[in-house]
N, C-alpha and C positions, 0 to 999 in steps of 0.2 A: 634575133641571134642567128650567127652566122658559123656554120661549120665547113672545114675545111673538107676540101673533096681531094681524096687521093689520086695522084697523077697516076695515068696507066702506063704500063709498057703495052706495046703491040698484043692485043690478046690473042692468044695462041688456044690450043686443046686445052693444057694443062693449067691455065689462070682461070682464076674465078672468074664468071659472067657476073659482070656489073647490074645490078637490077635495082630499079629506080622506082619507088611508089610515089607517085603525084596526086596531092588530092587538095583541098581547099572550098572555102566560100564561093558560091556561085555567084559570077561575074568578078572575081578578084584577080583573074588570068591564068588558071590553070590550061585552057587550051592552048593561049600564048606560049607558056612554057613549055609546051608538049612541041608546040611546032619547031620552036627553037633546038629542041633536042634532036628532032627529025632532021632539020639541016646538018646538024653537028655529026651526023651518020648513028643515031640511035636507031632501033625499032621501036615504034611506039604504037600503043594500043590505048583509046580512049572508052571510058565507060565499060571497064570489063567488070563480069560478074566475079567478084572476088573471091567468092566460093572455090569458082575455078581455077584460083592461081596455083594449089601445089600440081594441079593437074596441067598448067600450061607451063610449069618450070619444072621441067623435067629433071631425071638423073642424067649424068653424064653420058652414061650408056645408050640414053634414049636419043643423043643428039647424033647418034649414027658416025662419029667422028669429025664432024663439021664444026667448023669454026664456029664459036657463039659470042655475037657482039652482043653490044650494051643494050638493055632493053628497059624504057621507061613505061610504066602502067598506070594510065589515069582511072581515076574513079571517083564517085562523089556521092552525095545523098542520094541521088537519083539513079544510082547504081542497085540493081534487083541484088536482095540480101544483103543491103548495108548496115550491118551492126557493128559499130565500132571494137567493141569488147572482142567479137571473133575475129576481126581483121587484126587486131593486136595479137591476138596470139597465133595466128598464122604467120605472121610478119616476124613474131619471135622464134617459132620452127624454122624459118627458113634462113633466121640469122645463124642459127646454129650450124647451116651445112657448110663445109670446108671449100664446095665448089661454086659456092655463090659469095658475092659483096654486095648486101643490101643496104639500102640508104631509102630513107624516105622523108620527103620534100611537102611540106604544109605552105600554102599561097593563102595569106591572108588579108582582111584590109578591113578598116574603119567603116561603122555601119552607116555615118553619113554618107561616105563617097560612094559604097555601094549604093545607097537609097539613090544619089546623085545620077549615077551610070544607069540604072534600072528606068529613073524617069525619064532620061536622055535618049536611050533607044527603045522603051515603051515595051521592053519584054517582060515576061509573068516571073515572078518569082518562083521556084518549085515547089517552096513550102508556104505559099500563102494560103492556097487553100479558101479563098473569099474573106481572108484578113486582112488587113493594113498592112502592106509592104514592110514596114520595120518589124511588126510581129513576126513575120515569116523569117526575115533575115535573123532575128534573135533567137528563133526557136531553130534554125540551122546552126547557129554559132553553139549553142548549148548541146546539140547534137555531135559535133564535132569537136568539141574542147578536147575529149581525151583523145584524139588522135594528134592534135595540135602540140598537147605536152609530151607526145610520143615522138615526134618529129625529131630529127635530127639537124635538119635543115628547113628556117621559117623566114620566108620571104614577105615582108608587111607591103603592099602595093599602094597604101592610101594616097602617098605621095608621087608616086609613079605613073609616068606616061608607059603605053606598050611600049615604046621603044626603050624606055628607060628600063623595063622587065627584061626586055629580049637582050638587051645588054648585058646585065646583069646574069643572066642566065648563062649566056654566052660565055663571060668573065667565069663562074664556077665550074662549065664542064667542058669547056674548049680544050683539048688536049694539045699542050706544046711540046714539040720534036726536042727541044733543048731544054725541056724540065725548067725552066725560066720560072719565077714569080710572076704574076700579073700585076700589074700596078696600077692604079687609077688616082688621077689628081683632081678633085673639082671643087667649085665653089656652088654655093647657095646663099638664100636670103633667109633667115632667122624668122622674118614676117610670115612666111609661108610655110613654115614646119622644120624639124630637124631632118637630115638624111637618114633615115634608119637602119641602115646596111653599113656605114663609114666606120671605120676601125679607130682612127684617128680625127678629130675635131678640133679646130683652131680657129677661134673668135677674133676676127679682124675689126671687131667694132671701135676699139682704142683708137684707132686711126681719123684723122680728121676726114670728116664725109663730102665727097665731091658734089653730092646730091645737092648742097647748098652753095655753090660756087656759081655763079652766072656762066653760061656757056659750057658747063660739063654736065649738068642734070642728063640732058639726052644722049649724051658719049656715055661708053660704057669702059669697064677696066682694059679694053682690046685697045683704045684710043690713046696714042701719045699722050695728049695734055692729061688726060687724068691720069695715067702712070706717072707722067712729070709732078702732078699734085700730091698724090700719094707720097712719093718718095722724098718730096721736100720735109714731111712731117718726123720731126726730129726722131720719134719712136720705130719708125719702120725699119731701118738700117739693122739694128742691133735685133730688135725682135725677128727680124727675117733670118738675120745668120745663126740666131739661138735656133728657131725651128730647122732650119737645113742642116745644121748640126746634129740635131737630135735625130732626124730622119737617116741620116748617114750611121748614126749608130745603132737605129732598132731597123733598119729594114732588112743588113744583114743576117741579123739574129731571128729577125722572122722565117726569112728563108731557109735558115739552117735548122729550125724548126720544124721545116715541112709546111710553112704556112702558104699556099698556093696562089692567094687573092687578098692583097692590102689593098684597102681605099683610104685614101688622107683627102678630108673635106678640109675647106676654108669659107668661113661664112661673114656675113655683113649684113646689114638691116634688111636691104633689099635684092643683095645677089645679083648686083648689075656691076660694081665700081669696086670697091675694096678687095672683096673676095675673089672677083676674077682676075684682076692685076695679079694678086696676089699668087694665085694657084698657078698663072701665066709662067711668071717668074720661076717661081719654086719647080715647076716640070722642066722648065729649060734648065735649072741648076742640078737638078736630077740625072737628067741626059747628060749632063757635063761629068758627073760623078760614074756615068755606066750605065745606068737605068733605063728602062723603055717606058716612061708613063703614057697611059691614055688620059687626054684632058677632055672633062664633061663640064659643061656650065647650065645646070638645072634652071635658074632664073633668069637667063642672060636675054631670051625674047620678052619677059614681062615689062610692061611699060613703067617708066619711074610714075609712082603713085605717092602723092602729097600725103594721103590719108595712113599709109604704110611709113613712111618718113616722119612725118609730123611727130615733134617734141622729142627728136633722136639727136638733135644736132652734134650732139658731142659722141654719137654711136652709144650710147646708153640703150 
């Protein structure tokens, strides 16, 4: 799920103060998200006792007339007084105040990936209490489920690196002085999982696969011989123009509706050839149309793997 983050005018004494509550599963990336917010100029507090939230967020008169900047508050299952029902009740009360703009972000992650991260770092999960790691993860997930359902921003970091998460949080919360929409065009490999936060996904596996062409396998969609091979496919030109025209129709309408962040993703089997070339070409076409897309290639650094590509000679 992805929520639109309202763009801010410069904060002043009369405008609502932005309050962002940040929680999630241990090891999913809450601290990374808070670090990015701090870099973006937010005041951040981690492991804050939620029972003191009302006292922390005082009335406007309590601010002494000073400007109130955006505030991000992190908490998790280790926080003293952590009772999801009580937290939701407090947040509902804060949301009713005219002087506050309250959002709630939940950082999620798949159990298997959390297990891998904990085994890699050899850290102790806060809810194992002598039990197997997956039991602790499951217990925490059950405890936090009411908060996940209530959150208006959910980020799943299962297939994200720390850099991916940093970039996504920055895309969501970085203020744009010109009010322009933030546009990302990316490539990915279906064999390594769908991008969880893409708004529009285009499957390019119908194109002839350069992986099976001698001399192209170890190259990528950023190399000219691969691009030349893909463009020779009779289906490429027509499909590319149709997708390009669709984006030129949709993107202005997204912007008119106030959507501040749009992610367009192109996928192929391994994420190294067809999707990379198409994403690069589409980004170029969108720049020529007046947009300013950021290009990301999720699996470009992954080595070509026969076990991923085997049996997919026609891109199926």
